[in-house]
Backbone as CSV, one residue per row, in Angstrom:
resi,resn,N_x,N_y,N_z,CA_x,CA_y,CA_z,C_x,C_y,C_z
1,MET,85.913,117.782,14.220,87.159,117.850,13.800,86.720,116.969,12.273
2,ASN,87.077,118.297,11.519,86.952,117.285,10.023,88.127,116.313,9.405
3,LEU,87.721,115.438,9.565,88.781,114.364,9.167,88.680,113.681,7.701
4,ALA,89.607,113.450,7.222,89.623,112.770,5.408,90.376,111.327,5.869
5,ILE,89.592,110.159,5.410,89.853,108.962,5.873,90.447,108.237,4.769
6,LEU,91.291,107.640,4.010,91.332,106.359,3.268,91.154,104.701,3.483
7,GLY,91.056,104.139,2.915,91.392,102.873,3.481,89.747,102.476,3.999
8,SER,88.548,103.559,3.848,87.347,103.419,5.021,86.708,102.206,4.483
9,THR,86.714,100.967,3.509,86.118,100.238,3.273,86.822,98.756,3.577
10,GLY,88.134,98.903,4.053,89.031,97.269,4.938,88.580,97.550,6.332
11,PHE,89.181,96.619,6.599,89.373,96.129,8.187,89.476,97.294,8.998
12,VAL,90.560,97.433,8.807,90.660,99.017,10.256,89.816,100.413,9.315
13,GLY,89.607,100.637,8.269,88.766,101.572,8.342,87.476,101.822,8.566
14,THR,86.882,100.597,8.349,85.228,100.480,9.141,85.024,100.804,10.624
15,VAL,85.969,100.070,11.121,85.870,100.185,12.372,86.214,101.834,12.863
16,LEU,87.319,102.583,12.123,87.886,104.018,12.544,86.335,104.598,12.151
17,ILE,86.106,104.706,11.023,85.169,105.808,10.931,84.076,105.338,12.094
18,GLN,83.626,104.371,12.391,82.424,104.426,13.485,82.916,104.961,14.450
19,LYS,83.877,105.179,14.913,84.458,105.142,16.265,84.960,106.744,16.135
20,ALA,85.322,107.450,15.405,85.146,108.633,14.545,84.006,109.409,14.751
21,LEU,82.573,108.946,14.023,81.557,109.391,13.960,80.969,109.686,15.323
22,THR,81.322,108.451,16.223,80.588,108.493,17.520,80.818,109.388,18.714
23,GLN,82.315,109.863,18.395,83.432,111.010,18.773,82.875,112.210,18.491
24,GLY,82.234,112.234,17.265,81.588,113.381,16.969,82.296,114.231,15.721
25,HIS,83.154,113.729,15.182,84.103,113.563,13.903,83.065,114.229,12.878
26,GLN,83.395,114.974,12.119,82.940,114.945,10.605,83.504,114.145,9.571
27,ILE,83.280,113.079,8.864,83.897,112.381,8.357,83.791,112.640,6.524
28,LYS,84.996,112.381,5.711,85.086,112.641,4.421,85.874,111.393,4.142
29,THR,85.166,110.779,2.890,86.411,109.559,2.922,86.168,109.106,0.958
30,LEU,87.446,108.652,0.761,87.933,107.902,-0.450,87.260,106.894,-0.929
31,ALA,86.286,106.669,-1.977,86.245,105.008,-2.052,85.671,104.870,-3.739
32,ARG,86.808,103.829,-3.883,86.113,103.375,-5.768,84.956,103.038,-5.399
33,SER,83.887,102.097,-4.860,82.981,101.897,-4.377,81.942,102.031,-3.841
34,PRO,81.280,103.174,-3.627,80.538,103.851,-2.660,79.984,102.888,-1.625
35,GLU,79.320,101.804,-1.887,78.436,101.022,-2.026,78.956,100.224,-0.892
36,LYS,80.270,100.002,-0.883,81.167,98.580,0.090,80.754,99.549,1.084
37,LEU,80.464,101.046,1.330,80.553,101.355,3.007,79.269,100.457,3.199
38,GLY,78.264,100.578,3.063,77.049,100.351,3.483,76.193,101.298,3.968
39,SER,76.169,101.024,5.168,75.178,102.083,6.037,75.809,103.406,6.227
40,LEU,77.348,103.256,6.606,78.090,104.000,6.590,77.941,105.526,5.954
41,LYS,77.466,104.958,4.254,77.239,105.789,3.161,76.596,106.841,3.387
42,ASN,75.422,106.898,4.121,74.630,108.221,4.007,75.142,108.901,5.230
43,ARG,76.201,108.431,6.057,76.740,109.302,7.554,77.915,110.030,7.162
44,VAL,78.768,109.867,5.768,80.176,110.233,5.344,79.793,111.173,4.259
45,GLU,80.435,111.920,4.170,80.836,112.664,2.533,81.809,111.575,1.563
46,VAL,81.369,111.263,0.577,81.885,110.371,0.095,82.845,110.784,-1.253
47,VAL,83.756,110.644,-1.439,84.738,111.294,-2.748,85.013,109.692,-3.281
48,GLN,84.318,109.794,-4.775,84.186,108.240,-5.414,85.801,108.694,-6.287
49,GLY,86.095,107.609,-5.947,87.698,107.566,-6.509,88.291,106.405,-6.204
50,ASP,89.940,106.577,-6.777,90.449,106.223,-5.935,92.534,106.553,-5.641
51,MET,93.241,106.248,-4.836,94.212,107.254,-3.958,95.233,107.390,-4.982
52,PHE,94.924,107.012,-6.315,96.139,107.141,-7.260,95.696,108.317,-7.967
53,ASP,94.489,108.825,-7.766,93.960,109.624,-8.850,94.156,111.293,-8.089
54,PRO,94.904,111.926,-8.532,95.426,113.113,-8.058,94.130,114.413,-7.747
55,VAL,93.554,114.193,-8.549,91.773,115.118,-8.512,90.841,114.828,-7.547
56,ALA,90.792,113.498,-7.577,90.207,112.662,-6.239,90.975,113.162,-4.807
57,LEU,92.041,113.010,-5.046,93.080,113.331,-3.784,92.940,114.688,-3.022
58,ALA,92.703,115.523,-4.122,92.685,117.238,-4.499,91.088,117.329,-3.372
59,SER,89.942,116.639,-3.845,88.907,116.657,-3.390,88.624,116.295,-2.014
60,LEU,89.412,115.426,-1.687,89.115,114.789,-0.691,89.667,115.199,0.918
61,VAL,90.775,116.254,0.343,91.947,116.833,1.928,91.642,118.181,1.695
62,SER,90.050,118.450,1.103,89.922,119.773,0.846,88.995,120.599,2.286
63,GLY,89.680,120.776,2.969,88.663,121.895,4.177,88.456,121.082,5.368
64,VAL,90.029,119.613,5.326,90.141,119.011,6.621,90.592,119.518,7.459
65,ASP,90.672,118.856,8.581,91.774,119.323,9.332,92.979,118.293,9.542
66,ALA,92.273,117.376,9.581,93.813,115.840,9.434,93.064,114.716,8.570
67,VAL,94.468,114.014,8.211,94.199,113.085,7.228,94.752,111.374,7.548
68,ILE,93.176,110.800,7.369,94.135,109.709,8.424,94.026,108.683,7.267
69,SER,95.314,107.665,6.998,95.058,106.586,5.959,95.528,105.144,6.364
70,ALA,94.177,104.411,6.398,93.914,103.025,6.577,94.466,102.145,5.647
71,ALA,94.996,102.488,4.183,95.089,102.012,3.147,95.741,101.211,2.874
72,GLY,95.841,99.768,2.706,96.740,99.027,2.489,96.504,98.390,1.027
73,PRO,97.488,97.568,0.989,98.214,96.494,-0.451,97.468,95.249,-0.557
74,ARG,96.316,95.195,0.300,96.103,93.853,0.179,95.414,92.869,-1.387
75,SER,94.490,94.171,-1.576,93.532,94.022,-2.784,94.359,94.112,-4.072
76,ALA,95.321,95.304,-4.326,96.500,95.120,-5.054,97.212,93.889,-5.279
77,ARG,97.732,93.081,-4.488,98.502,91.866,-4.086,97.353,91.009,-4.581
78,ARG,96.135,90.548,-4.100,95.639,89.545,-4.775,95.001,90.066,-6.023
79,GLU,95.070,90.682,-6.511,95.233,90.889,-8.378,96.218,91.032,-8.880
80,GLY,97.407,90.644,-8.380,98.691,90.087,-8.956,99.261,91.800,-9.541
81,LYS,98.348,92.616,-9.232,98.920,93.773,-9.881,99.923,94.470,-9.030
82,PHE,100.188,94.329,-7.986,101.249,95.013,-6.588,102.822,95.487,-7.445
83,ASP,102.874,96.783,-7.366,104.159,97.242,-7.991,104.380,98.227,-6.471
84,ALA,105.794,97.527,-6.118,106.310,98.557,-5.006,106.108,100.248,-4.678
85,GLU,107.084,100.506,-5.755,107.246,101.844,-6.411,106.063,102.202,-6.808
86,GLN,104.982,101.274,-7.032,103.959,102.704,-8.073,102.789,102.577,-6.580
87,TYR,102.623,101.702,-5.897,101.877,101.747,-4.828,102.560,102.705,-4.235
88,ALA,103.412,102.747,-3.498,104.231,103.545,-2.395,103.892,105.452,-3.270
89,GLY,103.685,105.128,-4.483,103.660,106.493,-5.274,102.368,107.328,-4.913
90,TYR,101.328,106.831,-3.750,100.279,107.195,-3.802,100.331,108.312,-2.777
91,VAL,101.482,108.091,-1.761,101.621,108.842,-0.364,102.469,109.776,-0.680
92,LYS,103.047,110.082,-1.917,103.792,111.148,-3.014,102.568,111.946,-3.185
93,LEU,101.582,111.599,-3.871,100.383,112.613,-3.893,99.425,112.815,-3.070
94,LEU,99.539,111.925,-2.286,98.892,112.663,-0.693,99.205,113.500,-0.206
95,VAL,100.722,113.563,-0.227,101.510,114.786,0.383,101.026,115.813,-0.255
96,ASP,101.557,115.987,-1.464,101.301,117.013,-2.380,100.326,117.857,-2.089
97,ALA,99.112,116.812,-2.477,97.380,117.453,-2.215,97.344,118.075,-0.572
98,MET,97.548,117.592,0.420,97.808,118.017,1.247,98.432,119.383,1.361
99,LYS,99.370,119.525,1.323,100.812,120.690,1.119,99.949,121.900,0.376
100,ASN,99.048,121.310,-1.063,98.374,122.396,-1.438,96.686,122.810,-1.083
101,ALA,96.136,122.051,-0.234,95.093,122.908,0.527,95.566,122.576,1.980
102,LYS,96.818,123.089,2.349,97.098,123.715,3.607,97.225,122.747,4.891
103,VAL,96.773,121.312,4.767,96.730,120.255,5.784,97.715,119.800,6.231
104,ASP,98.380,119.961,7.487,99.268,119.451,8.124,99.217,118.032,8.847
105,ARG,98.232,117.458,9.683,98.457,116.730,10.011,98.107,115.236,9.643
106,LEU,99.253,114.043,9.226,98.493,112.865,8.385,98.956,111.782,9.812
107,ILE,98.011,111.067,9.510,98.253,109.459,10.281,98.468,108.652,9.559
108,THR,98.941,107.450,9.599,98.947,106.451,8.692,99.383,104.980,9.480
109,ILE,99.187,104.103,8.733,99.602,102.807,9.076,100.602,102.274,7.844
110,ILE,101.541,101.602,8.373,102.574,100.875,7.600,102.580,99.610,8.226
111,GLY,103.443,98.926,7.808,103.939,97.550,8.314,105.005,97.712,9.636
112,VAL,105.078,96.755,10.492,105.764,96.648,11.543,107.458,96.858,11.213
113,VAL,107.555,96.594,10.272,109.320,96.561,9.984,109.836,97.460,8.426
114,ALA,108.704,98.516,8.511,109.272,99.494,7.836,110.372,100.223,8.814
115,LYS,110.963,100.598,7.486,112.609,101.076,8.242,112.209,102.801,8.457
116,VAL,112.303,103.462,9.504,112.353,105.186,9.801,113.922,105.302,8.910
117,PRO,113.906,106.412,8.490,115.266,106.667,8.067,116.126,107.495,9.336
118,GLY,117.012,106.414,9.231,117.991,107.004,10.233,118.041,106.433,11.670
119,GLN,117.098,105.155,11.616,116.596,104.551,12.619,117.148,103.061,12.762
120,ARG,117.547,102.102,13.556,117.877,100.917,13.433,116.712,100.569,13.990
121,LEU,116.632,98.911,13.244,115.603,98.236,13.830,115.635,97.574,14.737
122,GLY,114.681,97.190,15.847,115.206,96.163,16.854,115.193,95.033,16.555
123,PHE,115.664,94.480,17.401,115.823,92.974,17.081,114.659,91.840,16.605
124,LYS,113.736,91.640,16.942,112.425,91.345,16.593,112.127,91.926,15.225
125,GLN,112.187,93.516,14.982,111.923,94.349,13.968,112.824,93.003,12.700
126,SER,114.266,92.831,13.213,114.915,92.474,12.140,114.465,90.961,11.730
127,LEU,114.084,90.028,12.896,113.818,89.041,12.307,112.995,88.812,11.615
128,VAL,111.605,89.465,11.776,110.460,89.541,11.278,110.804,90.303,9.495
129,ARG,111.336,91.272,9.444,111.941,91.651,8.195,112.845,90.604,7.113
130,PHE,113.178,89.925,7.959,114.257,88.700,7.300,113.559,87.740,6.667
131,LEU,112.623,87.591,7.368,111.707,86.550,6.977,110.837,86.849,6.057
132,LEU,110.178,87.795,6.360,108.728,87.936,5.481,109.878,88.974,3.945
133,GLY,110.892,89.886,4.257,111.352,90.226,3.205,112.146,89.192,2.104
134,ASN,112.685,87.965,2.686,113.504,87.003,1.627,112.584,85.516,1.416
135,ILE,110.935,85.969,1.679,110.091,84.921,1.564,109.176,84.828,1.517
136,VAL,107.698,85.522,2.184,106.998,86.204,1.665,106.436,87.548,1.114
137,MET,107.137,88.393,1.839,106.146,89.795,0.998,107.173,90.896,0.590
138,PRO,108.491,90.647,-0.097,109.527,91.547,-0.443,108.937,92.835,-0.700
139,ASP,108.188,92.676,-1.512,107.285,93.910,-2.508,106.647,95.262,-1.518
140,VAL,105.788,94.349,-0.581,105.129,95.152,0.515,106.313,95.981,1.341
141,ILE,107.068,94.905,1.867,108.577,95.640,2.766,108.787,96.403,1.892
142,LYS,109.302,97.260,0.823,110.070,97.672,0.052,109.061,98.648,-0.266
143,SER,108.170,98.659,-0.746,107.052,99.764,-0.531,106.475,100.883,0.609
144,GLY,106.284,99.668,1.768,106.625,100.424,3.185,107.621,100.885,3.650
145,ASP,108.978,101.107,2.836,109.772,101.784,3.131,109.933,102.787,2.452
146,ILE,109.821,103.057,1.202,109.389,103.862,0.508,108.202,105.179,0.950
147,GLN,107.074,104.327,1.517,106.166,105.453,1.904,106.636,105.970,3.456
148,LEU,107.341,105.422,4.185,107.723,106.398,5.025,108.876,107.291,5.069
149,LYS,110.045,106.872,4.298,110.934,108.077,3.875,110.632,109.245,3.008
150,THR,109.336,108.981,2.100,108.651,110.286,1.891,107.481,110.935,2.523
151,ILE,107.181,110.044,3.912,106.619,111.320,4.935,107.536,111.563,5.712
152,ALA,108.258,110.722,6.093,109.634,111.582,6.921,109.830,112.756,6.770
153,GLU,109.968,112.803,5.243,110.610,113.848,4.604,109.535,114.848,3.572
154,SER,108.618,114.941,4.320,107.454,116.068,3.668,107.065,116.910,4.203
155,GLY,107.908,116.706,5.499,107.382,118.538,6.341,106.179,118.635,6.499
156,LEU,105.560,117.872,7.053,104.374,117.632,7.396,104.354,116.928,8.880
157,ASN,103.424,117.268,9.669,102.931,116.910,11.284,102.772,115.717,10.698
158,TRP,103.375,114.936,11.065,102.943,113.077,10.658,103.163,112.391,11.879
159,THR,102.681,111.209,11.865,102.787,109.967,12.531,102.395,108.785,12.058
160,VAL,102.905,107.864,11.861,103.222,106.963,11.188,102.957,105.457,12.501
161,LEU,102.233,104.809,12.509,101.995,103.746,13.274,102.713,102.757,12.611
162,ARG,102.937,101.595,13.175,103.612,100.491,12.598,103.251,99.174,13.620
163,PRO,102.313,98.780,13.178,101.735,97.613,13.948,101.996,96.342,13.519
164,PRO,101.748,94.886,14.291,102.562,93.475,13.497,101.364,93.496,13.304
165,LEU,100.860,92.293,13.386,99.697,91.258,13.237,98.950,91.840,13.846
166,MET,97.366,92.551,13.075,96.321,93.141,13.352,94.914,91.898,13.766
167,THR,93.982,92.229,14.537,93.506,90.671,15.015,92.204,91.633,15.569
168,THR,91.018,90.997,15.768,89.764,91.465,16.038,89.476,90.465,17.300
169,GLY,88.262,91.156,18.429,87.919,90.148,19.205,88.860,89.776,20.298
170,LYS,89.784,90.673,20.504,90.984,90.662,21.697,91.468,91.805,21.795
171,ALA,90.795,92.977,21.916,91.085,94.090,22.771,90.915,93.816,24.273
172,THR,92.035,95.217,24.374,92.706,94.777,26.001,92.373,96.516,26.386
173,GLY,91.936,97.258,25.648,91.886,98.860,25.902,93.378,99.644,26.450
174,ASN,94.255,98.914,26.121,95.969,99.050,26.133,96.512,99.115,25.202
175,VAL,97.402,99.930,25.079,98.351,100.060,23.827,99.864,100.147,24.159
176,ALA,100.792,99.382,23.639,102.127,99.294,24.063,102.535,100.219,23.229
177,ALA,103.379,101.629,22.799,104.187,102.074,21.745,105.317,102.228,22.152
178,SER,106.219,101.960,21.306,107.693,102.243,21.129,108.262,102.272,19.954
179,GLN,109.470,103.315,19.932,109.988,103.247,18.630,111.388,102.466,18.396
180,LYS,111.660,101.420,19.854,113.057,100.745,19.659,112.467,99.228,19.287
181,ASP,111.287,98.481,19.280,111.479,97.541,19.031,109.697,96.761,19.378
182,MET,109.596,95.707,19.145,108.018,95.235,19.349,107.786,94.749,20.640
183,ALA,106.748,94.923,21.437,106.349,94.649,22.356,105.537,93.375,22.496
184,LEU,105.328,93.440,21.897,104.068,92.012,21.572,103.715,91.845,20.274
185,SER,103.346,90.652,19.499,103.068,90.397,18.174,101.916,90.635,17.485
186,LYS,100.922,91.302,18.488,99.782,91.767,17.800,98.645,92.940,17.943
187,ILE,97.956,93.164,17.831,97.435,94.230,18.271,95.533,94.187,17.702
188,ASP,94.637,94.552,18.413,93.037,94.459,18.254,93.027,95.842,17.461
189,VAL,92.076,95.664,16.063,91.673,96.863,15.392,90.916,97.740,16.656
190,GLU,90.176,97.112,17.405,89.484,98.500,18.483,90.763,98.882,19.098
191,ASP,92.114,98.544,19.429,92.682,99.394,20.352,93.593,99.986,18.884
192,ILE,93.967,99.749,17.968,94.934,100.464,16.984,93.806,101.620,16.815
193,THR,92.708,101.573,16.787,91.632,102.786,15.873,91.323,103.680,17.497
194,ASP,91.452,103.577,18.459,91.379,104.075,19.705,92.595,105.038,19.674
195,PHE,93.752,104.460,19.385,94.877,104.868,19.407,95.324,105.883,18.316
196,ILE,94.934,105.792,17.004,94.472,106.548,15.976,93.826,107.956,16.402
197,LEU,92.976,107.611,16.900,91.734,108.596,17.298,92.673,109.634,18.120
198,SER,93.239,109.174,19.505,93.823,109.724,20.291,94.657,110.595,20.082
199,LEU,95.340,110.156,19.039,97.035,111.242,18.202,95.944,112.189,17.862
200,LEU,95.259,112.584,17.716,94.379,113.934,17.123,94.518,114.736,18.236
201,ILE,94.626,114.437,19.505,94.811,115.567,20.221,95.979,115.551,21.647
202,THR,96.747,114.312,21.248,97.976,114.139,21.742,98.893,114.854,20.948
203,HIS,100.001,115.037,20.952,101.700,115.111,20.345,102.755,114.178,21.071
204,GLU,102.757,113.449,21.729,103.722,113.136,22.196,104.406,112.209,20.941
205,TRP,103.661,112.072,20.115,104.243,110.711,18.644,104.015,111.776,17.534
206,ASP,103.875,112.741,17.924,104.193,113.855,16.234,105.593,113.573,15.789
207,ARG,105.668,113.314,14.520,106.906,113.093,13.581,107.790,111.820,14.213
208,LYS,106.587,110.893,14.390,107.280,109.629,15.194,106.784,108.248,14.272
209,ALA,107.370,107.300,14.074,106.657,105.698,13.954,106.923,105.198,15.201
210,PRO,105.797,105.174,16.200,105.943,104.021,16.978,105.536,102.334,16.460
211,ILE,106.163,101.719,16.696,106.135,100.241,16.730,104.640,100.196,18.520
212,VAL,103.512,99.714,17.574,102.088,99.297,18.424,101.814,97.738,18.299
213,SER,101.337,98.190,19.776,100.693,96.443,20.063,99.864,96.674,21.490
214,SER,98.938,95.743,21.536,97.923,95.439,22.498,98.667,94.982,23.328
215,GLN,98.388,95.539,24.849,99.149,95.078,26.020,97.732,94.953,27.420
216,ASN,97.926,93.310,27.567,96.965,93.372,28.799,97.274,94.176,30.284
217,ARG,98.547,94.421,30.348,98.816,94.338,31.808,99.739,96.088,31.594
218,VAL,98.456,97.036,32.475,99.277,98.318,32.759,100.562,98.590,33.299
219,GLY,101.374,99.159,32.309,102.715,99.565,33.296,104.051,100.191,32.239
220,GLY,104.473,100.542,32.676,105.645,101.238,31.588,104.959,102.145,30.524
221,ARG,105.477,102.484,29.672,105.276,103.490,28.213,103.253,102.597,27.598
222,VAL,102.609,102.358,28.626,101.367,101.903,28.270,100.348,103.413,28.252
223,HIS,99.534,103.026,27.088,98.267,104.120,26.942,96.620,103.948,27.189
224,SER,96.252,104.342,27.548,94.961,103.828,27.500,93.877,104.706,26.410
225,PRO,94.089,104.505,24.989,93.592,105.718,24.397,92.235,106.118,24.070
226,ALA,91.302,104.944,24.600,90.121,105.175,24.701,89.490,106.608,25.851
227,TRP,90.428,106.667,26.670,90.399,107.820,27.633,91.509,108.910,27.568
228,ILE,92.030,108.842,26.765,93.037,110.371,26.859,92.160,111.261,26.791
229,GLY,92.427,112.289,26.836,91.809,113.680,26.790,90.706,113.478,27.697
230,MET,90.640,112.820,28.416,88.966,112.412,28.715,88.892,113.229,30.396
231,CYS,89.875,112.928,30.842,90.446,113.177,32.238,90.208,114.365,32.999
232,ALA,89.452,114.665,34.047,89.239,116.105,34.384,89.842,115.869,35.935
233,GLY,90.606,115.091,36.412,91.387,115.032,37.362,91.924,116.297,37.951
234,SER,93.376,115.910,38.449,94.196,117.287,38.739,94.885,117.288,37.919
235,ALA,95.075,116.386,36.781,95.549,117.049,35.454,94.434,117.623,34.317
236,SER,95.384,118.769,33.708,94.091,119.668,33.160,93.881,118.401,31.671
237,ARG,94.899,117.195,31.252,94.367,116.749,30.312,95.391,115.251,30.320
238,CYS,94.296,114.360,30.199,95.261,112.702,30.298,95.950,112.693,29.106
239,ASN,97.001,112.139,29.219,98.124,112.099,28.040,98.583,110.365,27.919
240,GLY,97.882,109.686,28.586,98.251,108.470,28.795,99.312,108.211,29.867
241,THR,100.291,109.198,30.392,100.871,109.061,31.007,100.766,108.995,32.536
242,PRO,101.457,108.603,33.582,100.728,108.902,34.520,100.703,110.016,35.625
243,CYS,99.575,110.175,35.906,98.748,111.568,36.571,98.981,111.259,38.250
244,HIS,98.608,110.357,39.136,98.795,109.787,40.296,96.886,110.616,40.466
245,GLN,96.552,109.639,39.515,94.965,110.488,39.806,94.619,108.699,39.383
246,PRO,93.690,107.997,40.399,92.861,106.815,39.474,92.315,106.869,38.586
247,CYS,92.152,105.742,37.573,91.704,106.333,36.000,91.062,104.495,35.847
248,PRO,89.734,104.969,35.299,88.836,103.882,35.145,89.686,102.825,34.194
249,SER,90.480,103.446,33.413,91.360,102.299,32.443,92.501,101.534,33.207
250,ASP,92.635,101.686,34.322,93.565,100.792,35.470,93.209,99.533,35.357
251,GLY,92.505,99.020,34.999,92.268,97.817,35.406,91.986,97.086,36.577
252,LEU,91.579,98.046,37.685,91.533,97.928,38.698,90.309,98.401,39.636
253,GLY,89.095,98.870,38.501,87.877,99.188,38.969,88.116,100.832,39.491
254,ASN,89.147,101.529,39.729,89.004,102.761,40.164,88.564,103.653,39.074
255,GLN,88.310,104.534,39.443,87.119,105.619,38.516,87.682,106.771,38.866
256,HIS,88.122,107.930,37.758,87.639,109.229,37.815,86.584,109.945,38.349
257,PRO,86.361,110.758,39.198,84.892,111.251,39.258,84.157,112.003,38.281
258,ARG,85.398,112.701,37.362,84.167,113.041,36.397,85.155,112.851,35.520
259,THR,84.534,113.065,34.082,85.505,113.532,32.244,84.950,114.709,31.714
260,ARG,85.533,114.639,30.903,85.306,115.643,29.714,83.991,115.305,28.848
261,ASN,83.793,113.959,29.078,82.405,113.390,28.335,81.454,113.482,28.850
262,PRO,79.963,114.458,28.630,79.361,114.318,29.235,78.220,112.772,29.644
263,ALA,78.543,111.919,28.324,77.831,110.752,28.319,78.519,110.343,29.744
264,LEU,79.755,110.129,30.088,80.367,109.717,30.715,80.178,109.891,32.492
265,ARG,79.772,111.100,32.180,79.324,111.593,33.846,79.254,110.691,35.163
266,GLU,77.939,110.484,34.245,76.976,109.714,35.140,77.249,108.298,35.367
267,LYS,78.068,107.774,34.117,78.185,106.380,34.227,79.958,106.176,35.519
268,TRP,80.778,106.751,35.422,81.607,107.328,36.182,81.731,108.050,37.522
269,LYS,80.455,108.858,37.581,80.540,109.572,38.922,80.794,108.577,40.571
């Protein structure tokens, strides 16, 4: 699949590009400073520019199948230049560019406390939103609300992930996803990037904004994104829900005899 990725030099974006390349996707990315991509620079198509440049965005999304944004406001906030409405404006520019290029699929990340129009926040979300909104980062929360509203009203096939604290080195291979409230307080970068890529082949979270977190125990609405789409058991495609087949991601050592990935057939036979 041809993918356009924003935020490629950031904490999530770097891992996301590496995983996407491993899965065989063709990557086009936007970067103000391409040298920050390091060795990845020679493995992807780079559009030099920033996400507030309509011309650069048009070039980025031209000819792709889906757009993934892992862009965040950290650099702008560090530089003391953050303006909530101005920053959120990049989403409107991106949506316009996608419509002009007839690209329909958008996956992006916004903070856990961002409001979905017409939906109530869960208790934990409300508490975190109150603390952050009144003490730490009211500008970022305002920007997240504007971005989510713009995306929800865009007419695109979108998914907005709302993660809590993102960490590294604590991947579980399982992602708890809910529209109601936070299940846990953290998600590992490995888990969220696996989940993002799984959304390219599944449709459960189309036009929804799930709250996602890493979960140690399999149970309830827990997904194992690294294995989604690879099951060749009785189900035609694994979609992360129970299919009554033993699965290599169930933590019990059970394994499917076959997978869709030839490189794993030998490993899991």
